[in-house]
N, C-alpha and C positions, 0 to 999 in steps of 0.2 A: 408669365405663362410657363417658361422653362422651369422656374423655381417650384411652381405648383405641381408640375409633372415629376420633378426630381424627388420631391419629398416622399411620395408613396413608394417610389423604386428604391430609395435609400431605406426606408422602413422595412421593405420586403427583404432587401439584402441583409439588413442587420438581424431580422428574424431568422433567416437561413443560417447566418454565422452562429447565432446562439444555439440553434437546433442542430448544429454540425455533427455532434455525437450521435444522435439519433439517426440522422442521415447516414452516416458512416456505417451504423449497425445494421440498418436496412439494406444497404449496398452489399456488405460482406456476406449477410445472410442469404441474399438473393443469388450472389455469385457462387458461393460454395454449394448451396442446394442445387445448382445446375451442373457445376463442374465436378462435384463430388457426390455421386448418387446415394451413398450411405450416410451422408452428413446429417440429415434430418431424422434418423432413426432414434428410437427411445434410448438405446444403449449408449449411443454417441452423446446424446443430451445429457446423460448422467455424467459421463466423463468430462464433457466441456464444463458442466456446472461445478465439478470439483476443481478443475484448473482455474476456473473464474474465481471461485471462492478464495483460493490462496492468494491469487494476485490482488483481489479486491481488498482483502484484509491488509496487505502491505500498503496498497495505494491509498486507503482511508487515513492511516497514520501519516503518510507521505503528504497528503492533502493539507492537513493541519499545518505541517512543517513549511510547505511552499507558500501557503497563505500568509504566514508571517514573514515571508521574504527569505526563508532559509532553504536548505536542501540537506537531505540525510542520505549519504552514500554507503552508510554502514549496515543498513537493514539486511542485505543479503548475508553479511557475515554474522549478524546477530541470529539470523535464521539457523545457520550452521552451528554456532556456539550453542544455542539453546537445544538444538536437537541432540547434541552430544551430551549436555547436562542432563536431559531427560533420559537418554540411553544409559549414562553412567549410573544414574539413580536406580533405574529398573534393574539393571544388571548386577551392580556392585554395592549399592547402598552407600553409606558413608562410614568408613573405618575410623573409629575413635581413637585408635592406638593403644587402647587399654584391654585389648583382647576380645572386644565385641564389636559388632557392627550394627549401625542404625538403619532400619529399613523403613521405607515411606510407602503409604499406599498411593494410589492413582491421584486422588485430589491434592494430597501433599506434594506429590512430584510436580504436578501442573502448577500449583501455587509457587514452588521454589523456582521452577523454570521461568515462569512469568516475572518473578522478582529479579531474576538475573537480567532479562531483557530490559526491564524498567530501569535497573541500575546502570546498564550501558547507555541507555538513553539519557539518564541524568548526568552521566559523565559528559556525554556530548553537549548537553545544555549548560553545564558548569564551564566547560572549555570556552563555549561562545559567550557566556553572559559574564563570567568572572575574569576570564583571562583575555577576553576580546580576540579570541581566535576566530578567523573566518569560518562560517559553517562548512564550506567546501573543504578546507584544510583540516578542521577538527573531525569531521565525520570520515574524511579519507584516512586519517590516522587511526581512528578507532575501527575503521574497516579492517586494517591490517592487524591490529591488536586482537581483535575478536577472532579473526580467521586463524591467526597464530595460536591463540589459546585453544581453539577447537582441534588443531592439529596436535598440540602438545598433550591434550587430554588422553589421547589414545595412541600417540606415536604415529599418527596418520593412518591408522587402521579403523576399520568399521566395527561398531558395536552391534553384533547380530542378535537374532533370536530375542526380540523385545516383546514377545507374546505375554509376558508377565506370568504370575502365578497365583493361585488361590490363597496359599499360605501367607504371601507377602501383601495381599491386598492390591495386586497390580494386574489381576486377570482382566479387568475392564480397560486397561490401557489402550489396546488395539482398537476398541470401539470409538474412540475419538476420531480416528482417521478412516475406519471402515463402516461404522455402524450407520444405521438409518433411523429417522424418527418421522412418523407420518408420511413415509414414502420419499423422504428427502434425506440426503446424506447429512450426518451430524455436523460436518464441516460448513455446510451451506447454511444451516441454522445458526451456527456461530458467527458466520459472516453477516447474517441478517441482523442478529442481536447487536453486534459491534457497530454496524452501519446505522441502526436506529438510535443507538446511544449516541454516537458521534453526530448524527443529524439534529438530535434533541439539544446537544451541547452547543452546536454552532448557531441554532436558530432560536433557542428558547432560554438561553442563560447568559448572564452578564460575561462570563468567561468567553463564550462564543463571540460576543460582540467585541471583546478586548482582543481576540485573536485577529479578527478583520481589521481592527483599528491599528494594531501593531504593523501589520502587512501594508496598509494603506499610507500611514504616516507614523513612523515610529516616534519621532521626536514630538509630534503633536499629541500622540497618545500618552506619552510620558508627562508632558506638560498638563494634560487633562486628568491626571491622577492614575492612570493605568500602571499596574506593576509589570512593566515590560519584561524584566527578568524572570518573574514567576510565570508569565505567559509562555515564555520561550522554554523554560524548564518543563512545563506541562506538555507542550507539543512534542518535544524530543522524547520525553518519558513515554508519552502515548504511542509514539512511532516505535519505541523499543518494545512495548507491550504487544503491539500488533505483530511485530516480527518474531517475538517469542512464541506467540500463540501459533504462528505458521510453522515454526520449528517443532513444536509439540505435535501438530497435526501430521507433518511429514513423517517424523519418527514413529508415530502411532500406525500411519497408513502403510509404511513400508515394513514396519516391525524391525527396523534397523536404522542405525544413525551413522552417517558418514561426514567427516569434517569439511568435505567440499559442498555439502548441501547449501543451497541458497545462492550459489555463485551467479552473478549477473541478474539476480532477482531485483535489484534496485532499478535496473533499466525498465523492466515491465512495470514496476510501481509508478515510476515518474512518467512513463508513457500513458498509463492509464489516467493519472491525475491530470496531466496537461490536455490529453485528448477529451477529457471530461469538463474542460472549461476552466481548470484552475490555472491563474496567470503566474508565470514564472517571476514576474516583477512584484508578486504578493498583493494582498488585499482583496483578491477575487477567487471564488471556488465554491463548489457545492458538493456534498457527499454523494448525492444520488447521481450527479453528473459523472463523478469518479466511478461509480459502480457500472454505469453504461459504458464508460471508457474501458473499464476491466473486461466487460463482455466483448467489446470490439477486439481488444488485444487477445483474449482467450479464443475467440472464434477464429480470428485471423491465424493464430498459431496452430490450432488443431486442424483448420481447413487446409493450411499449407502442408502439414504433415500427411494428411489423407491424400493429397494430390502428389505426394512423393518429392516435394521441394526440399532441397538440402538444408541442414541447419545453418549453413553458412549464408544462404540466401535469406533465411528467416531473420538472421541478425541484421542483414542490410535493410530488410524491408521494415523491421522495427525502428531502426534508426531513421529511416526516411520518414516514418510515421511521426516520430517525435519532432523532427524538423518542421514537417508540414503543420502539425499542430501548433507549434510556437509561431510560425509565420501567420497562420490564420488568426491566432489570438492577438498578434500585434495589429492585424488588419482590423479586427473587431474593435480594438481599443482606439485606433485612429478614427474609424467611422463613427464610434460613439462620441468622441470628442467633437467631430464635425457636427453631429447632430445637435449636441448640447450647445455649441456656439451659435448654430442657426436658430435654435429656439430662444436663446438669450438675445440674440439681435432682433428677432421677431417681437419679443416681449417688450423691447425698449423703443420700438417704433411708435 
């Protein structure tokens, strides 16, 4: 009789744990709608959506990395480096040293900047796969390298006045961060596009299945024919791509680029991914769960600002959120294991 009663309770608890991100989203929305009267205004909704889009883009790339059992601490620095690359190209072009300068239009600038981000991601992947450097150490190293390169590019100064010009074909550059399309900011559409693409890869392609296989059991995946090194190279390159896109958006939005751009962004990305159900031990995670996690982090940050909470306490609260998300994830894993054992025992009777 006890086992019969316990099973439904366990199933309900497991369901609540799986839906924890939605529960957290509802709770923060309800709390700030009461505590911050202007929180639910249309103007604030637009601001929140922009912040969420940036965090979600980083978190999407981070999700793939964490699913494989890795971590990418360099994304914030890649954001800063790529913002400076975009700023440099808009302002200065490329001096050939032969008496003339090559100027690029907006599409070319975006393409070059994304290539830089992908390149840094590939460096991370090569350090991890070819030189067997632990992901934490490899990406910590590139964090410093990318940030140092960003500082060296301008001597620590800001690249201002990135409004572009018609003559150079860069007048449309600010629209990436400030433009709207069908009533939504362009950056939100970019986030939606990347999210849909990542979801398709993760759920509809062999590459997606291989990403989960590597995180679930890397040795088993290798024995079954999965090209583990290629999978890891892809996820780190994709993470670099997402970070570079965020760098372009921020430089466009502010019409300025500063080498400190993106500092601590990796914390928000990790928090959104973990809160969205991505397991730090690898093998489990969903893109749409990460998007919901990004909404929770974004709403939490903006709500605390509107309530006048200091940035120091905001950092503390984000740290608590990450720890709680990991603790709940571990609880879910243990409960799922218990349910699986109970079902196996029941089937063997």
